[in-house]
C-alpha positions in Angstrom: 17.1 1.1 7.0 14.2 -0.5 5.1 13.7 -4.2 4.5 14.8 -5.3 1.0 12.7 -3.7 -1.8 10.8 -6.5 -3.6 11.6 -6.6 -7.4 8.9 -5.4 -9.7 6.4 -7.9 -11.2 3.0 -7.1 -12.9 -0.2 -8.8 -11.9 1.1 -9.0 -8.3 -0.4 -8.0 -4.9 2.1 -7.1 -2.1 0.9 -6.5 1.5 3.0 -4.2 3.7 1.7 -4.5 7.2 2.6 -3.0 10.6 1.1 -1.8 13.9 0.7 2.0 14.3 3.6 4.3 14.1 6.0 1.7 12.6 6.8 3.6 9.4 4.4 2.1 6.8 4.0 5.3 4.9 7.7 6.2 4.7 8.5 2.6 3.5 5.6 2.9 0.9 7.0 6.2 -0.3 10.5 4.6 -0.7 8.9 1.9 -2.7 7.2 4.5 -4.8 10.5 6.3 -5.4 12.3 3.2 -6.3 9.6 2.2 -8.8 9.3 5.7 -10.2 12.8 5.3 -11.7 11.3 3.1 -14.3 7.6 4.3 -14.9 4.9 6.4 -13.3 3.6 5.3 -9.9 0.3 6.2 -8.3 0.1 6.6 -4.5 -3.5 6.4 -3.4 -3.5 7.8 0.1 -6.7 7.3 2.1 -5.2 8.6 5.3 -2.7 11.4 4.5 -3.0 14.6 2.3 -1.0 15.1 -0.8 1.2 17.6 1.0 1.8 15.2 3.8 2.8 12.4 1.4 5.2 14.8 -0.5 6.8 15.6 3.0 7.4 11.9 3.4 9.2 11.4 0.0 12.9 11.7 0.3 13.0 13.8 -2.9 10.3 15.2 -5.3 9.6 12.9 -8.2 7.5 13.9 -11.3 6.6 10.4 -12.0 4.7 9.8 -8.8 1.1 10.7 -8.9 -0.6 11.3 -5.6 -4.4 10.9 -5.1 -5.5 11.8 -1.6 -9.3 11.6 -1.9 -10.4 10.2 1.5 -13.3 7.8 2.4 -13.2 6.0 -0.9 -15.5 3.0 -1.7 -13.9 0.1 -3.6 -15.8 1.0 -6.7 -14.4 4.5 -6.6 -10.9 3.2 -6.0 -11.2 0.9 -8.9 -12.4 3.6 -11.1 -9.5 5.9 -10.2 -6.9 3.1 -10.7 -8.4 2.3 -14.1 -8.3 5.9 -15.2 -4.7 6.5 -13.9 -3.5 3.3 -15.6 -4.9 4.3 -19.0 -4.1 8.1 -18.7 -0.6 7.9 -17.1 0.5 4.3 -18.0 0.8 3.5 -14.3 2.5 0.2 -13.6 2.5 0.3 -9.6 -0.4 1.4 -7.4 0.3 2.0 -3.8 -2.6 2.1 -1.4 -2.0 3.7 2.0 -3.9 2.1 3.6 -6.6 -0.6 2.6 -8.2 -0.7 6.0 -10.0 2.7 5.1 -11.6 1.4 1.9 -15.4 1.4 2.4 -18.3 -0.7 0.9 -16.4 -3.9 0.6 -16.3 -7.0 3.0 -12.9 -7.0 4.8 -12.4 -10.6 3.7 -12.8 -9.6 0.1 -10.3 -6.8 -0.2 -7.2 -8.8 -1.1 -9.1 -11.0 -3.7 -10.5 -7.7 -5.3 -7.2 -6.1 -5.4 -5.4 -9.1 -6.8 -8.0 -9.4 -9.5 -7.6 -5.8 -10.4 -3.8 -6.2 -10.6 -4.3 -9.2 -12.9 -6.8 -7.5 -15.1 -4.8 -4.3 -15.6 -1.4 -6.0 -15.5 -0.1 -3.9 -12.7 1.5 -4.3 -9.3 -0.6 -3.3 -6.3 1.2 -2.6 -3.1 -1.3 -2.4 -0.2 -0.4 -0.8 3.2 -2.2 -2.5 6.0 -2.6 -1.1 9.5 -2.6 -3.9 12.1 -4.1 -3.0 15.5 -2.2 -2.9 18.6 -2.3 -6.1 20.6 -5.1 -6.2 23.1 -3.3 -8.4 25.6 -1.0 -5.5 26.7 2.2 -7.1 25.2 4.3 -4.5 23.5 5.4 -6.9 20.6 5.5 -5.2 17.3 5.9 -8.5 15.4 3.2 -8.9 12.6 2.2 -12.1 10.8 -0.4 -12.8 8.2 -2.6 -14.0 10.9 -2.6 -10.6 12.6 -4.2 -8.9 9.6 -7.5 -7.4 10.4 -8.9 -8.9 7.2 -8.9 -12.6 6.4 -8.7 -14.1 3.0 -5.0 -13.6 2.6 -4.5 -16.3 0.0 -4.2 -13.7 -3.1 -1.3 -12.0 -1.4 1.9 -12.7 -3.5 4.3 -11.2 -1.1 4.0 -10.1 2.6 6.2 -7.6 4.2 5.9 -7.1 7.9 7.4 -3.8 9.3 8.3 -4.2 12.9 10.4 -1.3 14.2 9.9 2.4 13.8 13.6 3.0 14.4 14.5 0.5 11.7 12.2 1.8 9.0 11.5 5.6 9.4 13.7 7.8 7.2 
């Protein structure tokens, strides 16, 4: 079972964070499917191929667009999002996952994404991979302080995923 799906609001940045193998991508796909009932959604996957993302969706949805170009710079991401918003009237952009965006300081990622969301009047949902704990403790709990990038002030909502058994479909 997934955590509660946040309600839709434009000009907002949501961070979905978890340690490896905790179900980030299936949860992000569930969010995409829920949002796609109202308007087109873009999933920008920096980790998985389009085919892999389609396999993680519970059912096929025509109003979900998937862009799987890997190793993207922030400028390329921004250009892609702008084009998709204009061309397909996208209202939600899901990025899986922001740790793989190149050419931007880690501390500036959330500010840049929040600015883009406000400028384009869209919702951006950012998947964030949180590294495993280095102290050997097998605690899946994730807090804002665990994020590998700082500067979390622009995040409007933080959703930590903590249990693979709880979140995988």
